[in-house]
C-alpha positions as CSV (number, residue, x, y, z in Angstrom):
1,Q,101.3,136.3,16.9
2,V,99.0,134.5,19.3
3,Q,96.3,131.8,18.2
4,L,94.0,130.6,20.6
5,V,91.6,127.8,20.6
6,E,89.3,126.9,23.4
7,S,87.9,123.3,24.3
8,G,85.9,121.7,27.0
9,G,82.6,123.5,27.1
10,G,79.3,121.7,27.2
11,L,76.0,120.9,29.1
12,V,76.4,120.5,32.6
13,Q,73.8,120.2,35.7
14,T,74.0,122.5,38.4
15,G,76.7,121.7,41.1
16,G,78.6,119.8,38.4
17,S,82.0,120.5,36.9
18,L,84.1,121.2,33.4
19,R,87.4,122.0,32.4
20,L,87.9,124.5,30.0
21,S,91.4,124.3,27.9
22,C,92.9,126.8,25.9
23,A,95.5,125.7,23.3
24,A,98.0,128.5,22.2
25,S,100.0,128.7,19.1
26,G,103.2,130.5,18.9
27,R,106.8,130.2,21.1
28,T,106.2,133.1,23.0
29,F,103.2,131.6,25.1
30,S,105.2,131.4,28.2
31,T,105.5,135.4,28.2
32,Y,102.2,136.4,28.1
33,A,99.5,136.5,30.8
34,M,96.4,134.4,30.0
35,G,93.1,134.9,31.1
36,W,89.3,133.6,30.6
37,F,86.4,135.9,30.2
38,R,82.9,135.0,29.3
39,Q,79.8,136.6,27.7
40,T,76.0,136.2,27.5
41,P,73.8,137.6,25.0
42,G,73.0,141.2,25.4
43,K,75.7,141.6,27.9
44,E,79.1,142.7,27.9
45,R,82.1,140.3,28.2
46,E,83.3,140.0,31.8
47,F,86.3,139.2,33.2
48,V,86.7,135.7,34.9
49,A,90.2,134.7,35.7
50,A,93.8,135.5,34.9
51,I,97.2,134.2,35.6
52,N,100.8,135.6,35.1
53,W,103.3,134.3,32.8
54,D,105.1,132.7,35.8
55,V,102.0,131.5,37.5
56,R,103.2,133.3,40.8
57,N,99.9,135.3,40.4
58,T,96.0,134.4,39.9
59,Y,93.2,136.7,39.8
60,Y,89.3,135.9,39.9
61,A,86.2,137.7,39.7
62,D,84.2,137.7,42.8
63,S,81.6,135.5,41.3
64,V,83.5,132.7,40.7
65,K,86.1,132.6,43.3
66,G,86.5,129.5,45.3
67,R,84.8,127.6,42.4
68,F,86.9,128.1,39.6
69,T,90.7,127.4,38.9
70,I,92.9,129.0,36.3
71,S,96.3,127.1,35.8
72,R,98.8,127.0,32.8
73,D,101.2,124.3,31.5
74,N,103.7,126.2,29.6
75,A,105.2,122.9,28.4
76,K,102.5,122.3,26.7
77,N,101.2,126.0,25.8
78,T,97.9,125.3,27.6
79,V,95.7,127.4,30.2
80,Y,93.1,125.7,32.0
81,L,89.9,126.8,33.8
82,Q,88.7,124.5,36.3
83,M,84.9,125.3,37.1
84,N,83.3,123.3,40.0
85,S,80.0,123.9,41.9
86,L,78.6,125.5,38.4
87,K,75.4,127.5,38.7
88,P,73.0,128.4,36.0
89,E,74.2,131.9,35.8
90,D,77.7,130.7,34.9
91,T,76.0,129.9,31.5
92,A,78.2,131.8,29.0
93,V,80.7,131.7,26.0
94,Y,83.7,131.7,27.8
95,Y,86.6,133.1,25.9
96,C,90.7,132.6,26.2
97,A,92.8,135.7,26.6
98,A,96.2,136.2,25.9
99,S,98.1,139.6,27.1
100,A,101.1,141.3,27.8
101,T,100.3,142.4,31.0
102,I,98.0,140.7,33.5
103,T,96.7,144.3,34.2
104,R,95.2,144.7,30.9
105,L,93.2,141.4,31.5
106,Q,92.2,142.5,34.7
107,R,91.0,145.8,33.1
108,G,88.8,143.9,30.6
109,S,90.9,144.1,27.6
110,S,93.5,141.6,26.0
111,D,96.1,141.5,23.1
112,Y,94.7,138.4,21.8
113,W,91.1,136.3,21.8
114,G,90.0,132.9,21.3
115,Q,86.5,132.1,19.5
116,G,84.7,131.0,22.6
117,T,83.1,127.7,23.8
118,Q,79.8,127.5,25.1
119,V,79.0,126.3,28.3
120,I,75.4,125.8,29.4
121,V,74.3,125.0,33.1
122,S,70.7,123.4,33.7
123,S,68.9,123.9,36.5
């Protein structure tokens, strides 16, 4: 069982930066692939980024490539999402996810989900 708690969301102006954190409980955190998704009202949750358990591989949605960076610290049971050059279209609730395989994350599903943190980018 893995519990995920996101933090770091907030209000930022266009072009600004935010760093989201996701703290995970459970001794098996280091074995899970971790990811970030986002959702806006009326739309399906969309994949944003994922990182493998050993940090060797990262994947990004085309819409955030070059602006967002996913990282993890297995010693702290934490995964991060550094978001730079934010745009109004990045406004969403951001969810942390943990999955046994990174493929599941890339396909839009996960074993565990956090409760989400709101990000608002003002124009």
